[in-house]
N, C-alpha and C positions, 0 to 999 in steps of 0.2 A: 627310131632306135629299136633294135631287135633284142629279144631277151637273151640271145647268145653273144651279144657284143661285149668286147673288153673296153671298159670306159675308164678314162682318167678324169678325175675331178680336181681342178687346180686350186680350188679354194673350198675350205670346209666350213665357211661362214654361213652356209644355208640351213643349218640346224635340222629341224624335223624333216625337211625335204630329202635328207640323206636316206631315210628309211624308204621313202617312195622310190628313189633312184635304185636302191639295193633290191627292192622287189621287182623293179622293171627289168633288171639284168640278171635275174635269178639263175639262168643257165650259163651266164658269162662270168665276168669278173668286174669288180669295181675297186679302183685304187684311188685314194684321196690323198692330197698333199696339203699340209697346213702347218701352222705354228703348234708348238707343244700342247698348249691348252686346248686348241681345236682338235688335235689328234686324239687326246684323251676323251673328250666329249663325244666325238664321232665313234670311237670304239665302244663307249658306253651305250650310245643310241642303237648301234648295230651289232651288239654282242652275240645275238643268236644266229647271225648269218656267217656261213663259212666261206663265202665267195667274195668277201670284202677285205680290204687291207688299207689301213691308214698309217701314213708315215710323215715324219717331219720333212718338209721340203718346200720348194717354190716352183713356179712356172718357168724359171730361168735355169734350174738345175734339176733335171728329172733322171733319176737313176734306173732307167729301164732300157731295154734293147730297142734298136731302131725298128720302126714300123710295127710296134706291138699292139697299139691301141686302135680300135675301130672308130671310137668317138672320144673327143676331148670336150668336156664341159668347162667353160671358162667365163669369168666375169666380164672380160672384154674380148669376145671371140673375133672381132674384126681386126685385132692386132695380135695374132699369135706370135710367140717367141720362136727363135730358131730351134730351141730345144723341143718345144711342142711339135713343130713340124717334123723334127727328126724321129720322134717316137710315134707319130701318126702314120697309119697305113696309107699307102698311095691313094686309095679311093675312100679314105676316111673323112670324117667331118669334124670341124671345130664348131661348137654350138654354145649358145648362152643357156642358162638354166630355164629361161622362159620358152625356149625353142623345143625343149624335150618333153613338154607337157607337165601337168600338175598332178 
């Protein structure tokens, strides 16, 4: 993953790893989807970053333009949803959290 990548995180249950991911894409963008409680916690954890956005949503309904993301980080990267594939750039990658480093 490059620091300029636009990254979609389809689950906000990774807690403190959010900060690491936000730092890794400092020149790009990080968008996270989750349940209301997860969104509030993610916003609290990453409040000082201006290149992150967390919204309520799921991997099956992604309110973003086609081919906008370079990388999608998902809990089950081997089974991406049609929505995930729609918003992923043609040469983009769907990865698990363990694949992007610690």
